[in-house]
N, C-alpha and C positions, 0 to 999 in steps of 0.2 A: 716746363717742369718735369722732373723726373718722377716716377712712381715711388722709388725707394733708394735709399742710401745703404750700401752693404758694409757694415762694420765687421771687422774681424781682427784677431790678435795678429801682431806682426813682429814685435821685438824678440829677439833671439839671435842665435848664430847665423852665419850666412846660409848655411844649409836649411835651418828652420824657416827663415825668411823666404828662401825660394820655395819651399814646400808650400808654406801658407799662401804664397802668391799663386802657385799652381792650383791649390784648392779653391781659392777665391775666383780665379779665372774660370774654372769649371762651374762654379756656383752662378757666376754672373751670365755665363752662356745658358745655363739651365733657366734662369729668370728670363732672358731675352727670348728664348724659345717659348716660353709661356705668353709672350706678348707684352711683357713688362719692361718699362724703361728703367734702367738701373744705373746709378753712379756708384762705382766700386773703386775707391781710392788706392787700395793696394795693388790690385791688377793694373790700374791705370798708371801708376806712378813707380812701381817697383824697378821695371827694366830701364825707365828713363833716369831715374835717380842712380842707378848703378852705372849705366853707360857715361853719365855726364857728371859723376863724382859729386852729387847732391847728398847731403846728410839725410839719412832716411828716418830719422827719429821723429816722434810726435810733435815735438815743439816746432821743428822746421815746417811741418805741414799743418799746424793748428788752424791757421787762418783760412787756408784753402779747404780743410775739412769742414770748418763751421759754414763756410759758403756753400759747400756741397750739401750739407745737411738742411740748410735753409731753402735750397732749390729743389727739395724732395718733399713729396706728400707724406711719406712713412720713413721709418727707421728700421732697418732689418739687421739683426745680428747673426752671423754664421756661428752656429753652435759646434765649434770645431777647435780643438787644442785649448780648452778652458779659456774662453774669452773674458770671463769674470776676473781673471788674474791680470788682465791688461788695464793699466791706468788709462791709456788712450781710449779703449773702448768705453770704460766707465765715464770718462769726460765727455765723450761724444754722445753717449746715451743721456746725460744730464742736459747737454745742449739741446738735443732732440725733445726731451720732456719739457724744458723750459719754453720751447717754441710750439708745443702742443701737438707734436708729431705721434702717430700711432706707432707703437713699438711691437715688433713681431720677431720670433725666432725661427731660424732655418735650421732643421736637423740634417745630419749627413750619415749615411752608411758608406764606409769606406770600401773602395774596390779591392780586389785581391792584391794588385800591385799598388804601390804607392802613387803611381801616376793615373790611377783610375781603372775602370770607369767608377765614378761614385754616383751614389743615388742620393738626391736631395729631397727634402719634404718639408712642408710647413708644420711647425709645432703650434697647432692651434689654426684659426681660421686664416685662409689664404687671402690676400688682397684682391679687391675688385680690379679688373683691367679697365684702363681708360680708353 
């Protein structure tokens, strides 16, 4: 079982999607360095979907996302680029809520350059390590 599922906004232009993926990768690495096991669907699937011409919309990945949420103890939202505007993040959050998952927000201070380094932090209590 994973410690957490990392939800983040994805829909947008190709450039926006690539940037969101890059930030998600950095956040997943930050979580991993804290000793947390994270499932991050955007960083996990963005490059595969692009390379193999898989539609990257939420509907295509809905069943995989649901299984990912169910396999995690908690549900984490990366508070970057207005995740509240994402229908996918809101749907995932409802799935997590229905499954009784703890919901946490992860904040970000963006680095000087778009590519980082970024500083991530918990908005509220950090999860316990397993």
